[in-house]
C-alpha positions as CSV (number, residue, x, y, z in Angstrom):
1,M,143.9,124.4,107.4
2,S,140.5,124.5,109.2
3,S,140.7,125.2,113.0
4,R,137.9,122.8,113.5
5,N,139.6,119.6,112.4
6,V,143.3,120.2,113.1
7,E,145.0,117.5,115.1
8,L,147.3,119.1,117.8
9,P,150.8,117.7,118.4
10,F,149.9,117.9,122.1
11,F,147.8,120.0,124.5
12,P,150.2,122.0,126.6
13,Q,150.7,122.0,130.3
14,F,150.5,125.4,132.0
15,E,150.8,127.3,135.2
16,T,149.0,130.4,136.4
17,E,150.2,133.3,138.5
18,H,148.7,136.6,139.5
19,V,151.0,139.6,139.3
20,G,150.6,143.4,139.8
21,G,148.9,143.0,143.1
22,G,146.6,140.4,141.6
23,A,145.5,142.7,138.7
24,I,147.0,140.5,136.0
25,R,146.5,136.8,135.5
26,V,149.4,135.2,133.6
27,T,149.2,131.8,132.1
28,W,152.7,130.4,131.3
29,F,152.9,127.4,129.0
30,E,155.6,124.7,128.9
31,P,158.7,125.5,126.8
32,K,157.6,123.2,123.9
33,F,154.5,125.3,123.6
34,S,156.1,128.2,121.8
35,Q,156.5,129.1,118.1
36,S,160.0,127.6,117.7
37,H,158.9,124.2,118.9
38,Y,155.1,123.9,118.1
39,N,154.7,123.0,114.5
40,V,153.1,120.4,112.2
41,H,156.4,118.5,112.2
42,N,156.5,118.5,116.0
43,R,160.2,119.3,116.0
44,T,162.3,122.2,117.4
45,S,163.4,124.8,114.8
46,G,163.8,128.5,114.7
47,S,160.6,130.5,113.9
48,N,160.1,134.0,112.5
49,A,156.3,133.5,112.2
50,C,155.3,135.7,115.2
51,T,153.5,138.4,113.1
52,L,151.6,135.8,111.2
53,I,150.7,134.1,114.5
54,A,149.5,137.4,116.1
55,I,147.3,138.2,113.0
56,L,145.8,134.6,112.9
57,M,145.2,134.7,116.7
58,A,143.3,138.0,116.3
59,S,141.2,136.5,113.5
60,K,140.3,133.3,115.4
61,C,139.3,135.1,118.6
62,H,136.9,137.2,116.5
63,D,135.6,134.3,114.4
64,Y,134.9,132.1,117.4
65,N,133.5,134.9,119.5
66,V,135.8,134.0,122.3
67,V,134.8,135.5,125.7
68,I,137.9,136.6,127.6
69,K,137.4,135.6,131.2
70,Y,138.3,138.1,133.9
71,P,141.7,138.0,135.7
72,Q,140.0,136.4,138.8
73,E,138.6,133.5,136.7
74,N,140.3,130.6,135.0
75,L,141.6,131.1,131.5
76,N,139.1,130.2,128.7
77,I,140.5,126.9,127.4
78,R,139.4,127.9,123.9
79,L,142.1,130.6,123.9
80,I,144.8,127.9,124.3
81,H,143.4,125.8,121.5
82,L,143.3,128.8,119.2
83,L,146.8,129.8,120.1
84,A,147.9,126.3,119.3
85,I,146.2,126.4,115.9
86,S,147.6,129.9,115.2
87,M,151.2,128.7,115.8
88,L,150.7,125.6,113.6
89,E,149.2,127.7,110.8
90,G,151.6,130.6,111.1
91,N,154.7,128.3,111.1
92,K,153.3,126.4,108.1
93,I,152.6,129.6,106.1
94,H,156.0,131.0,106.9
95,E,157.7,127.8,105.9
96,E,155.9,127.8,102.6
97,L,156.8,131.4,102.0
98,K,160.5,130.7,102.6
99,K,160.4,127.8,100.1
100,K,158.9,130.1,97.5
101,K,161.6,132.7,98.3
102,V,159.1,135.5,98.3
103,L,160.1,137.1,101.6
104,K,162.3,140.2,101.6
105,D,162.8,139.7,105.3
106,L,162.2,136.7,107.4
107,N,160.3,138.9,109.9
108,L,157.0,140.0,108.3
109,N,155.4,143.3,108.9
110,V,151.6,143.6,109.5
111,P,150.6,144.4,105.9
112,E,152.6,141.3,104.7
113,A,151.0,139.1,107.4
114,L,147.5,140.3,106.4
115,K,148.4,139.6,102.7
116,Y,149.6,136.0,103.3
117,T,146.7,135.1,105.6
118,Q,143.9,136.9,103.6
119,E,141.8,133.8,103.2
120,E,141.2,133.8,106.9
121,T,141.7,137.5,107.8
122,Y,140.0,139.2,104.8
123,N,137.8,141.3,107.1
124,L,140.6,142.4,109.4
125,V,141.9,145.8,108.4
126,E,144.6,148.1,109.8
127,W,143.2,151.3,111.2
128,K,146.5,153.0,111.8
129,S,150.2,152.2,112.4
130,S,153.0,154.2,114.0
131,I,156.7,153.8,114.6
132,Y,157.9,155.2,117.9
133,M,161.6,156.1,118.4
134,E,161.2,156.0,122.2
135,R,162.1,153.6,125.0
136,L,159.4,151.0,125.2
137,S,159.6,150.9,129.0
138,R,158.7,154.6,129.3
139,S,156.2,155.1,126.5
140,L,154.4,151.9,125.5
141,C,151.4,152.3,127.9
142,E,150.7,156.0,126.9
143,N,151.0,155.3,123.2
144,I,148.6,152.4,123.4
145,R,146.2,154.3,125.6
146,S,146.1,157.5,123.6
147,N,145.4,155.6,120.4
148,Y,142.7,153.5,122.1
149,K,141.0,156.7,123.3
150,E,141.1,158.0,119.8
151,W,139.6,154.8,118.6
152,L,136.7,155.0,121.0
153,K,135.9,158.5,119.7
154,L,135.9,157.4,116.1
155,N,134.3,153.9,116.4
156,K,130.6,153.9,115.9
157,E,130.0,150.1,116.2
158,P,129.0,148.8,119.7
159,N,131.1,145.9,121.1
160,E,133.7,146.1,118.4
161,D,137.1,144.9,119.6
162,L,140.5,146.5,118.9
163,Y,143.6,144.5,118.1
164,V,147.0,146.0,118.8
165,V,150.1,144.4,117.2
166,L,153.4,145.4,118.8
167,I,156.7,144.7,117.0
168,A,159.9,145.4,118.9
169,D,163.3,143.8,118.5
170,S,161.9,141.6,115.6
171,R,159.4,140.1,118.0
172,T,155.6,140.5,117.6
173,V,153.0,140.2,120.3
174,L,149.2,140.8,120.3
175,F,147.1,143.0,122.6
176,L,143.4,142.4,122.4
177,F,141.0,145.0,123.8
178,Q,137.6,143.2,124.2
179,T,134.8,145.7,124.6
180,K,132.1,143.5,126.1
181,T,134.3,142.2,129.0
182,D,136.4,145.4,129.3
183,T,139.5,143.4,129.4
184,I,143.0,143.4,127.7
185,S,144.7,140.2,126.7
186,L,148.4,140.0,125.8
187,V,149.4,137.0,123.8
188,D,153.1,136.2,123.2
189,S,154.0,133.1,121.3
190,H,157.8,133.1,122.0
191,Q,159.7,131.0,124.4
192,H,160.9,133.0,127.4
193,S,163.2,130.7,129.3
194,V,164.2,127.1,129.6
195,E,161.1,126.6,131.8
196,Q,158.6,128.9,130.2
197,G,157.2,129.0,126.7
198,A,154.4,131.2,125.4
199,F,152.1,133.1,127.7
200,V,148.7,134.8,127.8
201,A,148.3,137.7,130.3
202,I,144.9,139.2,131.0
203,A,143.9,142.3,132.9
204,N,140.9,144.6,133.2
205,R,141.2,147.5,130.8
206,D,141.9,150.1,133.5
207,Q,145.0,148.0,134.4
208,L,146.7,148.7,131.1
209,G,149.5,150.5,133.0
210,H,150.2,147.5,135.2
211,L,150.1,145.2,132.2
212,C,152.6,147.3,130.2
213,F,154.9,147.6,133.2
214,W,154.9,143.8,133.7
215,F,155.5,143.2,130.0
216,K,158.5,145.5,129.9
217,E,160.0,143.7,132.9
218,V,159.5,140.4,131.0
219,V,161.4,141.8,128.0
220,R,164.2,143.1,130.3
221,K,164.6,139.8,132.2
222,C,164.2,137.4,129.2
223,Y,166.1,139.4,126.5
224,N,168.1,141.9,128.5
225,S,166.5,144.6,126.3
226,D,164.6,147.9,126.5
227,P,163.8,148.5,122.9
228,K,164.3,152.1,121.7
229,L,162.3,151.6,118.5
230,Y,159.0,149.8,118.1
231,E,155.9,149.8,116.0
232,L,152.2,149.7,117.0
233,S,149.5,148.6,114.5
234,F,145.9,149.0,115.4
235,L,143.4,146.7,113.6
236,H,139.7,145.9,113.7
237,F,137.2,143.8,111.7
238,K,135.1,145.5,109.1
239,Q,131.4,145.2,109.8
240,T,129.6,143.2,107.1
241,K,126.4,144.7,105.8
242,K,123.3,142.8,106.6
């Protein structure tokens, strides 16, 4: 399924708000623009494709050289289009895997998602992955930050982005650290209420603490949850030799 010629079921309506004292721009999409509703059949059904969607979204942002606009600017519309395609493709792949009965669990981990999307994500590799038996609300920011600092010390390639996949309570979201704009984007493909579907939240990198605080409040309000166990996977794209 090529991203360049896919016909979207619809282009979503959205609303924007600034939170964290204006440090974070959050774009909320309509309820139907979420992984359980947005699919090639254009019908509502349960979806466990969030890890596939996160991996595909990372790949597309890289392949299309998407520039993440600053929180004070309007959202890059290309991001919406790529999220739409990622949901369509992720749901389609997951549906095919279920039909083939090859899944041990309906919720894929990162290595499985990479395996089943390898035609598109073959250059995306997992640098490291860790499971944390800690409260997400108290530890997420520090665990992301410490690993990001380690990444900066080890990474020798200029302008290389880091993709962080968070899995908690069987839900997967994507953090994108874009080097050239010094921003962090948080992409969540789930529906969050009867009025709110997926969202994209963007902050400057030095506002990671505010972004994580806001996200843990979203998890608490939407799911009445503060996960005590979660996984962080850190991925990047291999540089091809010229």
